[in-house]
N, CA, C and O atoms as a Tripos MOL2 file, in Angstrom:
@<TRIPOS>MOLECULE
protein
  252   251    63     0     0
PROTEIN
NO_CHARGES

@<TRIPOS>ATOM
      1 N           0.8360   -1.1940    0.0000 N.3       1 UNK1
      2 CA          0.0000    0.0000    0.0000 C.3       1 UNK1
      3 C           0.8730    1.2480    0.0000 C.2       1 UNK1
      4 O           1.9930    1.2580    0.5100 O.2       1 UNK1
      5 N           0.3250    2.2770   -0.5820 N.am      2 UNK2
      6 CA          1.0430    3.5510   -0.6320 C.3       2 UNK2
      7 C           0.8400    4.3250    0.6650 C.2       2 UNK2
      8 O          -0.1420    4.1220    1.3790 O.2       2 UNK2
      9 N           1.7890    5.2160    0.9570 N.am      3 UNK3
     10 CA          1.6520    6.0580    2.1430 C.3       3 UNK3
     11 C           0.6440    7.1610    1.8840 C.2       3 UNK3
     12 O           0.4500    7.5810    0.7430 O.2       3 UNK3
     13 N           0.0100    7.6250    2.9340 N.am      4 UNK4
     14 CA         -0.9550    8.7100    2.7980 C.3       4 UNK4
     15 C          -0.2250   10.0270    2.5600 C.2       4 UNK4
     16 O           0.8130   10.2860    3.1690 O.2       4 UNK4
     17 N          -0.7680   10.8530    1.6770 N.am      5 UNK5
     18 CA         -0.1550   12.1450    1.3960 C.3       5 UNK5
     19 C          -0.7650   13.2490    2.2330 C.2       5 UNK5
     20 O          -0.1390   14.2900    2.4320 O.2       5 UNK5
     21 N          -1.9900   13.0390    2.7320 N.am      6 UNK6
     22 CA         -2.6630   14.0370    3.5540 C.3       6 UNK6
     23 C          -3.2090   13.3940    4.8290 C.2       6 UNK6
     24 O          -3.4680   12.1920    4.8780 O.2       6 UNK6
     25 N          -3.3740   14.2220    5.8490 N.am      7 UNK7
     26 CA         -3.9160   13.7860    7.1290 C.3       7 UNK7
     27 C          -5.1220   14.6570    7.4420 C.2       7 UNK7
     28 O          -5.1050   15.8610    7.1860 O.2       7 UNK7
     29 N          -6.1530   14.0620    7.9860 N.am      8 UNK8
     30 CA         -7.3400   14.8210    8.3650 C.3       8 UNK8
     31 C          -7.1420   15.3840    9.7660 C.2       8 UNK8
     32 O          -6.7920   14.6510   10.6910 O.2       8 UNK8
     33 N          -7.3680   16.7030    9.9220 N.am      9 UNK9
     34 CA         -7.2530   17.3280   11.2440 C.3       9 UNK9
     35 C          -8.5290   18.0990   11.5370 C.2       9 UNK9
     36 O          -9.3540   18.3360   10.6550 O.2       9 UNK9
     37 N          -8.6660   18.4780   12.7800 N.am     10 UNK10
     38 CA         -9.8570   19.2130   13.2170 C.3      10 UNK10
     39 C          -9.4490   20.6050   13.6590 C.2      10 UNK10
     40 O          -8.4990   20.7610   14.4260 O.2      10 UNK10
     41 N         -10.1670   21.6290   13.1770 N.am     11 UNK11
     42 CA         -9.9370   23.0080   13.5930 C.3      11 UNK11
     43 C         -11.0250   23.3980   14.5810 C.2      11 UNK11
     44 O         -12.2130   23.2630   14.2880 O.2      11 UNK11
     45 N         -10.6210   23.8840   15.7540 N.am     12 UNK12
     46 CA        -11.5630   24.3180   16.7850 C.3      12 UNK12
     47 C         -11.3060   25.7900   17.0910 C.2      12 UNK12
     48 O         -10.1950   26.2730   16.8730 O.2      12 UNK12
     49 N         -12.3130   26.5160   17.5940 N.am     13 UNK13
     50 CA        -12.1030   27.9320   17.9170 C.3      13 UNK13
     51 C         -11.0230   28.1000   18.9790 C.2      13 UNK13
     52 O         -10.9950   27.3640   19.9660 O.2      13 UNK13
     53 N         -10.1390   29.0670   18.7760 N.am     14 UNK14
     54 CA         -9.0440   29.3030   19.7160 C.3      14 UNK14
     55 C          -9.5610   29.7960   21.0600 C.2      14 UNK14
     56 O          -9.0310   29.4320   22.1090 O.2      14 UNK14
     57 N         -10.6000   30.6250   21.0220 N.am     15 UNK15
     58 CA        -11.1130   31.2040   22.2590 C.3      15 UNK15
     59 C         -11.9010   30.1850   23.0940 C.2      15 UNK15
     60 O         -11.9260   30.2700   24.3210 O.2      15 UNK15
     61 N         -12.5430   29.2230   22.4200 N.am     16 UNK16
     62 CA        -13.3900   28.2560   23.1390 C.3      16 UNK16
     63 C         -13.2130   26.8630   22.5140 C.2      16 UNK16
     64 O         -14.0430   26.4430   21.7080 O.2      16 UNK16
     65 N         -12.1420   26.1460   22.8780 N.am     17 UNK17
     66 CA        -11.8540   24.8420   22.2390 C.3      17 UNK17
     67 C         -12.9060   23.7700   22.4800 C.2      17 UNK17
     68 O         -12.9960   22.8220   21.7000 O.2      17 UNK17
     69 N         -13.6970   23.8880   23.5300 N.am     18 UNK18
     70 CA        -14.7270   22.8780   23.7990 C.3      18 UNK18
     71 C         -16.0490   23.2150   23.1140 C.2      18 UNK18
     72 O         -17.0870   22.6600   23.4760 O.2      18 UNK18
     73 N         -16.0290   24.1070   22.1360 N.am     19 UNK19
     74 CA        -17.2240   24.5080   21.4030 C.3      19 UNK19
     75 C         -17.7910   23.3200   20.6330 C.2      19 UNK19
     76 O         -17.0730   22.3700   20.3190 O.2      19 UNK19
     77 N         -19.0790   23.3830   20.3340 N.am     20 UNK20
     78 CA        -19.7140   22.2890   19.6080 C.3      20 UNK20
     79 C         -19.4630   22.3710   18.1070 C.2      20 UNK20
     80 O         -19.7550   21.4210   17.3810 O.2      20 UNK20
     81 N         -18.9200   23.5040   17.6260 N.am     21 UNK21
     82 CA        -18.6890   23.6820   16.1980 C.3      21 UNK21
     83 C         -17.2060   23.5780   15.8770 C.2      21 UNK21
     84 O         -16.3710   24.1170   16.6030 O.2      21 UNK21
     85 N         -16.8740   22.8780   14.7780 N.am     22 UNK22
     86 CA        -15.4850   22.7360   14.3450 C.3      22 UNK22
     87 C         -15.4650   22.4650   12.8510 C.2      22 UNK22
     88 O         -16.4970   22.1580   12.2550 O.2      22 UNK22
     89 N         -14.2950   22.5780   12.2510 N.am     23 UNK23
     90 CA        -14.0730   22.2940   10.8440 C.3      23 UNK23
     91 C         -13.1070   21.1230   10.7160 C.2      23 UNK23
     92 O         -12.2190   20.9570   11.5520 O.2      23 UNK23
     93 N         -13.2760   20.3050    9.6690 N.am     24 UNK24
     94 CA        -12.3080   19.2840    9.3010 C.3      24 UNK24
     95 C         -11.5800   19.7690    8.0560 C.2      24 UNK24
     96 O         -12.2170   20.2390    7.1130 O.2      24 UNK24
     97 N         -10.2520   19.6620    8.0390 N.am     25 UNK25
     98 CA         -9.4440   20.0430    6.8770 C.3      25 UNK25
     99 C          -8.3580   18.9990    6.6560 C.2      25 UNK25
    100 O          -8.0470   18.2090    7.5470 O.2      25 UNK25
    101 N          -7.7890   19.0070    5.4550 N.am     26 UNK26
    102 CA         -6.6780   18.1170    5.1330 C.3      26 UNK26
    103 C          -5.3810   18.8920    5.2450 C.2      26 UNK26
    104 O          -5.3170   20.0780    4.9200 O.2      26 UNK26
    105 N          -4.3530   18.2100    5.7080 N.am     27 UNK27
    106 CA         -3.0330   18.7970    5.8870 C.3      27 UNK27
    107 C          -2.0040   17.8070    5.3440 C.2      27 UNK27
    108 O          -2.2150   16.5990    5.4510 O.2      27 UNK27
    109 N          -0.8840   18.2840    4.7570 N.am     28 UNK28
    110 CA          0.1190   17.3490    4.2480 C.3      28 UNK28
    111 C           0.6540   16.4360    5.3540 C.2      28 UNK28
    112 O           0.8160   16.8590    6.4980 O.2      28 UNK28
    113 N           0.9220   15.1910    4.9990 N.am     29 UNK29
    114 CA          1.4070   14.2200    5.9770 C.3      29 UNK29
    115 C           2.9070   14.3070    6.1780 C.2      29 UNK29
    116 O           3.4120   13.9300    7.2350 O.2      29 UNK29
    117 N           3.6280   14.8000    5.1800 N.am     30 UNK30
    118 CA          5.0770   14.8960    5.3050 C.3      30 UNK30
    119 C           5.5540   16.2120    4.7170 C.2      30 UNK30
    120 O           4.8200   16.8910    3.9980 O.2      30 UNK30
    121 N           6.7780   16.5580    5.0280 N.am     31 UNK31
    122 CA          7.3500   17.7950    4.5140 C.3      31 UNK31
    123 C           7.3670   18.8900    5.5660 C.2      31 UNK31
    124 O           7.0480   18.6520    6.7310 O.2      31 UNK31
    125 N           7.7420   20.0950    5.1470 N.am     32 UNK32
    126 CA          7.8410   21.2230    6.0810 C.3      32 UNK32
    127 C           6.4830   21.6710    6.6070 C.2      32 UNK32
    128 O           6.3510   22.0080    7.7840 O.2      32 UNK32
    129 N           5.4810   21.6750    5.7480 N.am     33 UNK33
    130 CA          4.1550   22.1490    6.1510 C.3      33 UNK33
    131 C           3.4810   21.2170    7.1490 C.2      33 UNK33
    132 O           2.5690   21.6400    7.8600 O.2      33 UNK33
    133 N           3.9040   19.9670    7.2160 N.am     34 UNK34
    134 CA          3.3200   19.0110    8.1480 C.3      34 UNK34
    135 C           3.7130   19.3350    9.5880 C.2      34 UNK34
    136 O           2.9800   19.0020   10.5200 O.2      34 UNK34
    137 N           4.8630   19.9810    9.7760 N.am     35 UNK35
    138 CA          5.3440   20.2870   11.1300 C.3      35 UNK35
    139 C           4.7270   21.5600   11.7060 C.2      35 UNK35
    140 O           4.7520   21.7620   12.9200 O.2      35 UNK35
    141 N           4.1730   22.4250   10.8460 N.am     36 UNK36
    142 CA          3.6050   23.7010   11.2840 C.3      36 UNK36
    143 C           2.1730   23.4840   11.7500 C.2      36 UNK36
    144 O           1.3840   22.8270   11.0700 O.2      36 UNK36
    145 N           1.8390   24.0400   12.9150 N.am     37 UNK37
    146 CA          0.4830   23.9430   13.4400 C.3      37 UNK37
    147 C          -0.4240   24.8820   12.6450 C.2      37 UNK37
    148 O          -0.1170   26.0640   12.4910 O.2      37 UNK37
    149 N          -1.5250   24.3600   12.1490 N.am     38 UNK38
    150 CA         -2.3980   25.1080   11.2660 C.3      38 UNK38
    151 C          -3.3380   26.0030   12.0640 C.2      38 UNK38
    152 O          -3.8810   25.5860   13.0870 O.2      38 UNK38
    153 N          -3.5310   27.2440   11.5900 N.am     39 UNK39
    154 CA         -4.5440   28.1330   12.1550 C.3      39 UNK39
    155 C          -5.1600   28.9170   11.0110 C.2      39 UNK39
    156 O          -4.4570   29.3450   10.0950 O.2      39 UNK39
    157 N          -6.4650   29.1050   11.0610 N.am     40 UNK40
    158 CA         -7.1790   29.7980    9.9860 C.3      40 UNK40
    159 C          -8.3020   30.6290   10.5740 C.2      40 UNK40
    160 O          -8.8560   30.3080   11.6250 O.2      40 UNK40
    161 N          -8.6210   31.6930    9.8790 N.am     41 UNK41
    162 CA         -9.7220   32.5630   10.2900 C.3      41 UNK41
    163 C         -10.9750   32.0920    9.5650 C.2      41 UNK41
    164 O         -11.0820   32.2120    8.3450 O.2      41 UNK41
    165 N         -11.9220   31.5550   10.3320 N.am     42 UNK42
    166 CA        -13.1400   30.9730    9.7650 C.3      42 UNK42
    167 C         -14.3640   31.5310   10.4870 C.2      42 UNK42
    168 O         -14.2560   32.1540   11.5430 O.2      42 UNK42
    169 N         -15.5300   31.2890    9.8880 N.am     43 UNK43
    170 CA        -16.7940   31.7550   10.4610 C.3      43 UNK43
    171 C         -17.2970   30.7650   11.5030 C.2      43 UNK43
    172 O         -17.3220   29.5570   11.2660 O.2      43 UNK43
    173 N         -17.6970   31.2880   12.6550 N.am     44 UNK44
    174 CA        -18.2590   30.4640   13.7240 C.3      44 UNK44
    175 C         -19.7470   30.8040   13.8440 C.2      44 UNK44
    176 O         -20.0770   31.8920   14.3170 O.2      44 UNK44
    177 N         -20.6500   29.9190   13.4350 N.am     45 UNK45
    178 CA        -22.0790   30.2300   13.4830 C.3      45 UNK45
    179 C         -22.6470   30.3640   14.8930 C.2      45 UNK45
    180 O         -23.6650   31.0300   15.0830 O.2      45 UNK45
    181 N         -22.0100   29.7430   15.8820 N.am     46 UNK46
    182 CA        -22.5400   29.8460   17.2450 C.3      46 UNK46
    183 C         -22.3560   31.2590   17.8070 C.2      46 UNK46
    184 O         -23.2010   31.7260   18.5710 O.2      46 UNK46
    185 N         -21.2630   31.9480   17.4430 N.am     47 UNK47
    186 CA        -21.0560   33.3330   17.8920 C.3      47 UNK47
    187 C         -21.4100   34.3320   16.7980 C.2      47 UNK47
    188 O         -21.4730   35.5350   17.0510 O.2      47 UNK47
    189 N         -21.6430   33.8370   15.5730 N.am     48 UNK48
    190 CA        -21.9610   34.6480   14.3960 C.3      48 UNK48
    191 C         -20.8680   35.6710   14.0890 C.2      48 UNK48
    192 O         -21.1500   36.8220   13.7570 O.2      48 UNK48
    193 N         -19.6100   35.2250   14.2070 N.am     49 UNK49
    194 CA        -18.4560   36.0660   13.9230 C.3      49 UNK49
    195 C         -17.3560   35.2350   13.2840 C.2      49 UNK49
    196 O         -17.3610   34.0070   13.3740 O.2      49 UNK49
    197 N         -16.4120   35.9120   12.6380 N.am     50 UNK50
    198 CA        -15.2080   35.2480   12.1560 C.3      50 UNK50
    199 C         -14.2190   35.1790   13.3060 C.2      50 UNK50
    200 O         -13.9740   36.1760   13.9850 O.2      50 UNK50
    201 N         -13.6530   34.0030   13.5230 N.am     51 UNK51
    202 CA        -12.7140   33.7830   14.6220 C.3      51 UNK51
    203 C         -11.5080   33.0040   14.1200 C.2      51 UNK51
    204 O         -11.5190   32.4740   13.0100 O.2      51 UNK51
    205 N         -10.4790   32.9390   14.9350 N.am     52 UNK52
    206 CA         -9.2960   32.1460   14.6210 C.3      52 UNK52
    207 C          -9.5440   30.7220   15.1010 C.2      52 UNK52
    208 O          -9.8640   30.4860   16.2670 O.2      52 UNK52
    209 N          -9.3890   29.7810   14.1780 N.am     53 UNK53
    210 CA         -9.5280   28.3610   14.4910 C.3      53 UNK53
    211 C          -8.1370   27.7410   14.4690 C.2      53 UNK53
    212 O          -7.3450   28.0310   13.5720 O.2      53 UNK53
    213 N          -7.8320   26.8880   15.4470 N.am     54 UNK54
    214 CA         -6.5130   26.2620   15.5460 C.3      54 UNK54
    215 C          -6.6450   24.7460   15.4700 C.2      54 UNK54
    216 O          -7.7210   24.1840   15.6740 O.2      54 UNK54
    217 N          -5.5400   24.1130   15.1760 N.am     55 UNK55
    218 CA         -5.4950   22.6640   14.9960 C.3      55 UNK55
    219 C          -5.5560   21.9360   16.3250 C.2      55 UNK55
    220 O          -4.8840   22.3170   17.2840 O.2      55 UNK55
    221 N          -6.3600   20.8890   16.3780 N.am     56 UNK56
    222 CA         -6.4520   20.0090   17.5470 C.3      56 UNK56
    223 C          -6.4110   18.5740   17.0640 C.2      56 UNK56
    224 O          -6.6970   18.2990   15.8990 O.2      56 UNK56
    225 N          -6.0560   17.6560   17.9510 N.am     57 UNK57
    226 CA         -6.0600   16.2460   17.6050 C.3      57 UNK57
    227 C          -7.5010   15.7670   17.4310 C.2      57 UNK57
    228 O          -8.4240   16.2880   18.0560 O.2      57 UNK57
    229 N          -7.6700   14.7730   16.5770 N.am     58 UNK58
    230 CA         -8.9860   14.1870   16.3970 C.3      58 UNK58
    231 C          -9.3650   13.4070   17.6540 C.2      58 UNK58
    232 O          -8.4960   12.8090   18.2890 O.2      58 UNK58
    233 N         -10.6510   13.4020   18.0260 N.am     59 UNK59
    234 CA        -11.0440   12.6370   19.2110 C.3      59 UNK59
    235 C         -10.9520   11.1440   18.9320 C.2      59 UNK59
    236 O         -11.1000   10.7180   17.7870 O.2      59 UNK59
    237 N         -10.7120   10.3500   19.9600 N.am     60 UNK60
    238 CA        -10.6530    8.8960   19.7440 C.3      60 UNK60
    239 C         -12.0440    8.3610   19.3990 C.2      60 UNK60
    240 O         -13.0420    8.8110   19.9620 O.2      60 UNK60
    241 N         -12.1060    7.4180   18.4880 N.am     61 UNK61
    242 CA        -13.3820    6.8490   18.1170 C.3      61 UNK61
    243 C         -13.5790    5.5020   18.8210 C.2      61 UNK61
    244 O         -12.6160    4.8200   19.1730 O.2      61 UNK61
    245 N         -14.8140    5.1490   19.0100 N.am     62 UNK62
    246 CA        -15.1110    3.8760   19.6680 C.3      62 UNK62
    247 C         -15.8730    2.9880   18.6810 C.2      62 UNK62
    248 O         -16.5970    3.4720   17.8110 O.2      62 UNK62
    249 N         -15.6910    1.6960   18.8420 N.am     63 UNK63
    250 CA        -16.3720    0.7560   17.9310 C.3      63 UNK63
    251 C         -17.6250    0.2370   18.5450 C.2      63 UNK63
    252 O         -18.3300   -0.5620   17.9290 O.2      63 UNK63
@<TRIPOS>BOND
     1     1     2 1
     2     2     3 1
     3     3     4 2
     4     3     5 am
     5     5     6 1
     6     6     7 1
     7     7     8 2
     8     7     9 am
     9     9    10 1
    10    10    11 1
    11    11    12 2
    12    11    13 am
    13    13    14 1
    14    14    15 1
    15    15    16 2
    16    15    17 am
    17    17    18 1
    18    18    19 1
    19    19    20 2
    20    19    21 am
    21    21    22 1
    22    22    23 1
    23    23    24 2
    24    23    25 am
    25    25    26 1
    26    26    27 1
    27    27    28 2
    28    27    29 am
    29    29    30 1
    30    30    31 1
    31    31    32 2
    32    31    33 am
    33    33    34 1
    34    34    35 1
    35    35    36 2
    36    35    37 am
    37    37    38 1
    38    38    39 1
    39    39    40 2
    40    39    41 am
    41    41    42 1
    42    42    43 1
    43    43    44 2
    44    43    45 am
    45    45    46 1
    46    46    47 1
    47    47    48 2
    48    47    49 am
    49    49    50 1
    50    50    51 1
    51    51    52 2
    52    51    53 am
    53    53    54 1
    54    54    55 1
    55    55    56 2
    56    55    57 am
    57    57    58 1
    58    58    59 1
    59    59    60 2
    60    59    61 am
    61    61    62 1
    62    62    63 1
    63    63    64 2
    64    63    65 am
    65    65    66 1
    66    66    67 1
    67    67    68 2
    68    67    69 am
    69    69    70 1
    70    70    71 1
    71    71    72 2
    72    71    73 am
    73    73    74 1
    74    74    75 1
    75    75    76 2
    76    75    77 am
    77    77    78 1
    78    78    79 1
    79    79    80 2
    80    79    81 am
    81    81    82 1
    82    82    83 1
    83    83    84 2
    84    83    85 am
    85    85    86 1
    86    86    87 1
    87    87    88 2
    88    87    89 am
    89    89    90 1
    90    90    91 1
    91    91    92 2
    92    91    93 am
    93    93    94 1
    94    94    95 1
    95    95    96 2
    96    95    97 am
    97    97    98 1
    98    98    99 1
    99    99   100 2
   100    99   101 am
   101   101   102 1
   102   102   103 1
   103   103   104 2
   104   103   105 am
   105   105   106 1
   106   106   107 1
   107   107   108 2
   108   107   109 am
   109   109   110 1
   110   110   111 1
   111   111   112 2
   112   111   113 am
   113   113   114 1
   114   114   115 1
   115   115   116 2
   116   115   117 am
   117   117   118 1
   118   118   119 1
   119   119   120 2
   120   119   121 am
   121   121   122 1
   122   122   123 1
   123   123   124 2
   124   123   125 am
   125   125   126 1
   126   126   127 1
   127   127   128 2
   128   127   129 am
   129   129   130 1
   130   130   131 1
   131   131   132 2
   132   131   133 am
   133   133   134 1
   134   134   135 1
   135   135   136 2
   136   135   137 am
   137   137   138 1
   138   138   139 1
   139   139   140 2
   140   139   141 am
   141   141   142 1
   142   142   143 1
   143   143   144 2
   144   143   145 am
   145   145   146 1
   146   146   147 1
   147   147   148 2
   148   147   149 am
   149   149   150 1
   150   150   151 1
   151   151   152 2
   152   151   153 am
   153   153   154 1
   154   154   155 1
   155   155   156 2
   156   155   157 am
   157   157   158 1
   158   158   159 1
   159   159   160 2
   160   159   161 am
   161   161   162 1
   162   162   163 1
   163   163   164 2
   164   163   165 am
   165   165   166 1
   166   166   167 1
   167   167   168 2
   168   167   169 am
   169   169   170 1
   170   170   171 1
   171   171   172 2
   172   171   173 am
   173   173   174 1
   174   174   175 1
   175   175   176 2
   176   175   177 am
   177   177   178 1
   178   178   179 1
   179   179   180 2
   180   179   181 am
   181   181   182 1
   182   182   183 1
   183   183   184 2
   184   183   185 am
   185   185   186 1
   186   186   187 1
   187   187   188 2
   188   187   189 am
   189   189   190 1
   190   190   191 1
   191   191   192 2
   192   191   193 am
   193   193   194 1
   194   194   195 1
   195   195   196 2
   196   195   197 am
   197   197   198 1
   198   198   199 1
   199   199   200 2
   200   199   201 am
   201   201   202 1
   202   202   203 1
   203   203   204 2
   204   203   205 am
   205   205   206 1
   206   206   207 1
   207   207   208 2
   208   207   209 am
   209   209   210 1
   210   210   211 1
   211   211   212 2
   212   211   213 am
   213   213   214 1
   214   214   215 1
   215   215   216 2
   216   215   217 am
   217   217   218 1
   218   218   219 1
   219   219   220 2
   220   219   221 am
   221   221   222 1
   222   222   223 1
   223   223   224 2
   224   223   225 am
   225   225   226 1
   226   226   227 1
   227   227   228 2
   228   227   229 am
   229   229   230 1
   230   230   231 1
   231   231   232 2
   232   231   233 am
   233   233   234 1
   234   234   235 1
   235   235   236 2
   236   235   237 am
   237   237   238 1
   238   238   239 1
   239   239   240 2
   240   239   241 am
   241   241   242 1
   242   242   243 1
   243   243   244 2
   244   243   245 am
   245   245   246 1
   246   246   247 1
   247   247   248 2
   248   247   249 am
   249   249   250 1
   250   250   251 1
   251   251   252 2
@<TRIPOS>SUBSTRUCTURE
     1 UNK1         2 RESIDUE 1 A UNK
     2 UNK2         6 RESIDUE 1 A UNK
     3 UNK3        10 RESIDUE 1 A UNK
     4 UNK4        14 RESIDUE 1 A UNK
     5 UNK5        18 RESIDUE 1 A UNK
     6 UNK6        22 RESIDUE 1 A UNK
     7 UNK7        26 RESIDUE 1 A UNK
     8 UNK8        30 RESIDUE 1 A UNK
     9 UNK9        34 RESIDUE 1 A UNK
    10 UNK10       38 RESIDUE 1 A UNK
    11 UNK11       42 RESIDUE 1 A UNK
    12 UNK12       46 RESIDUE 1 A UNK
    13 UNK13       50 RESIDUE 1 A UNK
    14 UNK14       54 RESIDUE 1 A UNK
    15 UNK15       58 RESIDUE 1 A UNK
    16 UNK16       62 RESIDUE 1 A UNK
    17 UNK17       66 RESIDUE 1 A UNK
    18 UNK18       70 RESIDUE 1 A UNK
    19 UNK19       74 RESIDUE 1 A UNK
    20 UNK20       78 RESIDUE 1 A UNK
    21 UNK21       82 RESIDUE 1 A UNK
    22 UNK22       86 RESIDUE 1 A UNK
    23 UNK23       90 RESIDUE 1 A UNK
    24 UNK24       94 RESIDUE 1 A UNK
    25 UNK25       98 RESIDUE 1 A UNK
    26 UNK26      102 RESIDUE 1 A UNK
    27 UNK27      106 RESIDUE 1 A UNK
    28 UNK28      110 RESIDUE 1 A UNK
    29 UNK29      114 RESIDUE 1 A UNK
    30 UNK30      118 RESIDUE 1 A UNK
    31 UNK31      122 RESIDUE 1 A UNK
    32 UNK32      126 RESIDUE 1 A UNK
    33 UNK33      130 RESIDUE 1 A UNK
    34 UNK34      134 RESIDUE 1 A UNK
    35 UNK35      138 RESIDUE 1 A UNK
    36 UNK36      142 RESIDUE 1 A UNK
    37 UNK37      146 RESIDUE 1 A UNK
    38 UNK38      150 RESIDUE 1 A UNK
    39 UNK39      154 RESIDUE 1 A UNK
    40 UNK40      158 RESIDUE 1 A UNK
    41 UNK41      162 RESIDUE 1 A UNK
    42 UNK42      166 RESIDUE 1 A UNK
    43 UNK43      170 RESIDUE 1 A UNK
    44 UNK44      174 RESIDUE 1 A UNK
    45 UNK45      178 RESIDUE 1 A UNK
    46 UNK46      182 RESIDUE 1 A UNK
    47 UNK47      186 RESIDUE 1 A UNK
    48 UNK48      190 RESIDUE 1 A UNK
    49 UNK49      194 RESIDUE 1 A UNK
    50 UNK50      198 RESIDUE 1 A UNK
    51 UNK51      202 RESIDUE 1 A UNK
    52 UNK52      206 RESIDUE 1 A UNK
    53 UNK53      210 RESIDUE 1 A UNK
    54 UNK54      214 RESIDUE 1 A UNK
    55 UNK55      218 RESIDUE 1 A UNK
    56 UNK56      222 RESIDUE 1 A UNK
    57 UNK57      226 RESIDUE 1 A UNK
    58 UNK58      230 RESIDUE 1 A UNK
    59 UNK59      234 RESIDUE 1 A UNK
    60 UNK60      238 RESIDUE 1 A UNK
    61 UNK61      242 RESIDUE 1 A UNK
    62 UNK62      246 RESIDUE 1 A UNK
    63 UNK63      250 RESIDUE 1 A UNK
């Protein structure tokens, strides 16, 4: 099997990380950009404002 080129990460609001709203984005799996923590300015519908969203680990899933 081939190695994955992208990894799925979760962006959560910087001001309130336990918020119920978040974004999923793809990030490179290797290279220089893979080591940089991602942050983006996105719209948060719960506060109805644009906020800074930062990268967090995906929650563990259960079977």
